[in-house]
C-alpha positions in Angstrom: 7.8 15.7 0.3 8.5 12.1 1.2 6.4 9.2 0.0 7.1 5.6 0.9 5.7 2.4 -0.5 5.4 -0.7 1.6 5.4 -4.0 -0.2 3.7 -6.9 1.7 4.5 -9.5 -1.0 6.6 -12.5 -0.1 8.1 -12.2 -3.6 10.5 -9.3 -3.5 10.7 -7.1 -6.6 7.8 -8.8 -8.5 4.3 -7.7 -9.5 3.3 -5.8 -6.3 6.7 -4.1 -6.4 6.0 -3.1 -10.0 2.8 -1.4 -9.0 4.3 0.4 -6.1 7.2 1.5 -8.2 4.8 2.9 -10.8 3.2 5.0 -8.1 6.5 6.1 -6.6 8.0 6.8 -10.0 5.2 9.2 -10.9 5.5 10.9 -7.5 9.3 11.2 -7.9 8.8 12.8 -11.4 6.7 15.4 -9.6 9.4 16.2 -7.1 8.8 13.7 -4.3 11.5 11.8 -2.4 10.5 8.2 -2.5 11.5 4.8 -1.0 10.2 1.3 -1.5 10.3 -0.9 1.6 10.1 -4.7 1.0 8.7 -6.3 4.2 10.4 -9.5 3.2 13.7 -7.8 4.0 12.7 -7.0 7.6 12.4 -9.1 10.7 9.0 -8.2 12.3 7.9 -10.4 15.1 4.3 -11.3 15.7 2.2 -9.1 18.0 2.2 -10.6 21.6 -1.2 -9.1 22.4 0.3 -7.9 25.7 -1.9 -4.7 25.5 0.9 -2.5 26.9 0.3 -0.1 23.9 -3.1 0.6 25.4 -1.4 2.9 27.9 1.5 4.2 26.0 2.4 4.9 22.3 5.2 2.3 22.3 5.5 -1.3 21.4 6.8 -3.7 24.0 8.8 -5.6 21.4 12.1 -3.9 20.8 14.4 -6.6 19.4 13.2 -6.6 15.8 12.8 -4.2 12.9 9.4 -2.8 13.5 10.8 0.4 15.0 12.7 1.0 11.7 9.5 0.7 9.6 7.6 2.8 12.2 10.1 5.6 12.0 9.9 5.7 8.2 6.1 5.8 8.4 6.2 8.6 10.9 8.7 10.6 8.7 6.7 10.2 5.5 4.1 12.6 4.1 2.5 9.8 2.1 2.3 6.0 2.6 1.2 3.6 -0.1 0.6 0.0 0.8 0.8 -2.9 -1.6 -0.1 -6.6 -1.2 -1.0 -9.4 -3.6 -4.3 -11.1 -2.8 -4.3 -14.1 -0.5 -7.8 -15.5 -0.2 -9.4 -12.1 -0.7 -7.1 -10.7 1.9 -3.7 -9.3 2.4 -0.6 -11.4 3.0 0.7 -12.4 6.4 3.5 -9.9 6.0 1.1 -7.0 5.5 -1.3 -8.1 8.2 1.6 -8.5 10.7 2.7 -5.0 9.9 -0.9 -3.8 10.6 -1.0 -5.7 13.9 2.3 -4.4 15.0 1.5 -0.8 14.2 -1.2 -0.9 16.9 1.0 1.3 19.2 0.6 4.1 16.6 -3.1 4.1 17.0 -4.3 3.1 20.5 -3.4 6.2 22.6 -3.2 8.6 19.7 -3.3 8.4 15.9 0.4 9.1 15.3 0.0 8.9 11.5 -3.0 11.2 11.4 -3.1 13.8 8.6 -0.8 11.9 6.2 -1.9 10.8 2.8 -2.4 7.1 2.2 -3.2 4.8 -0.8 -3.1 1.1 -1.6 -2.4 -1.2 -4.6 -3.0 -4.9 -5.1 -3.0 -7.6 -7.8 -4.1 -11.2 -8.2 -3.9 -14.0 -10.7 -7.6 -14.0 -11.6 -9.5 -11.1 -13.1 -11.9 -11.2 -10.2 -9.6 -12.7 -7.6 -10.5 -10.7 -4.5 -8.7 -7.5 -5.4 -11.4 -5.1 -4.2 -11.6 -6.9 -0.8 -7.8 -6.6 -0.3 -7.9 -3.0 -1.3 -10.7 -2.2 1.2 -8.7 -3.9 4.0 -5.6 -1.8 3.4 -7.6 1.4 2.9 -9.6 0.7 6.1 -6.4 0.3 8.0 -5.1 3.6 6.6 -8.3 5.4 7.4 -8.4 4.0 10.9 -4.8 5.2 11.4 -6.0 8.7 10.5 -4.6 9.0 7.0 -6.4 10.7 4.1 -6.9 8.0 1.5 -6.8 8.9 -2.2 -8.0 6.9 -5.2 -6.7 6.5 -8.7 -9.2 8.5 -10.6 -8.1 11.3 -12.8 -9.9 14.6 -12.3 -12.6 15.4 -14.9 -12.0 12.0 -16.6 -14.1 8.9 -17.0 -13.5 6.3 -14.3 -11.4 3.4 -15.4 -11.3 1.3 -12.3 -12.3 1.3 -8.6 -8.6 1.3 -7.7 -5.2 -0.1 -8.6 -6.1 -3.7 -8.8 -4.1 -5.7 -11.3 -4.7 -9.2 -12.8 -2.4 -11.7 -14.5 -5.4 -13.2 -16.4 -5.3 -11.6 -19.8 -7.9 -13.6 -21.7 -9.6 -17.0 -22.2 -9.2 -18.5 -25.7 -10.0 -21.9 -27.1 -10.6 -23.3 -23.6 -7.3 -22.1 -22.2 -6.3 -19.2 -20.0 -4.0 -16.6 -21.4 -1.7 -15.3 -18.7 0.2 -12.1 -18.6 3.9 -12.5 -17.8 3.8 -9.5 -15.5 1.3 -7.0 -14.1 3.1 -4.4 -16.2 1.3 -5.8 -19.2 -2.0 -4.8 -17.6 -2.1 -1.4 -19.1 -5.2 -0.1 -17.4 -3.8 -1.0 -14.0 -0.4 0.6 -14.7 -2.1 3.8 -15.8 -4.1 3.8 -12.6 -1.0 3.3 -10.5 0.7 6.3 -12.1 -2.4 8.4 -11.6 -2.5 7.3 -8.0 1.1 8.7 -7.6 0.0 12.0 -9.1 -3.1 12.2 -6.9 -0.9 11.6 -3.8 1.4 14.4 -4.7 -1.5 16.7 -5.4 -3.1 16.1 -2.1 0.1 16.4 -0.1 0.9 19.7 -1.8 -2.7 20.9 -1.1 -2.4 20.0 2.6 1.0 21.6 3.0 -0.2 24.9 1.6 -3.0 25.3 4.2 
């Protein structure tokens, strides 16, 4: 079982990476092989809108790192996307990955049947997290993945997804900021549950 996390943050190894690592760490503890991909480490050019992928499952751009990411996505049983919130949306790095993965979708859904999930975080408590999650989850669904949520079975719902916030409180007219999303206990619990849910669904699908 192979699960990869793809981090769309421009800040390598920071809050979004912490959420993804919580998901992957839980999956690894249950036997999965995991890998975190930092998009900031890769050279992925912008889509040219040449439309050549309308007729073949191949991108016309071959002199960048998209093929490396694409092969890792194809080899994975599960894919979890992560992006901080930029104006109630994903980052340019994540959006560019989505655009460049068009060749995996237009003639056939090459990622169909895999398990997908998404995590996000923002500075504010209500900073557009749900919008960013829906964008990533819609992308995964359109690519044919089966998207899981972070709810524990037979347990009260804690959140609508893995959506962290650095805003801890507001006291005496001042904002109290968390130093890291890892201090957001509910979100970290949800991230670990998401990892468990991904493993459970992958195992269920493989047994059919």
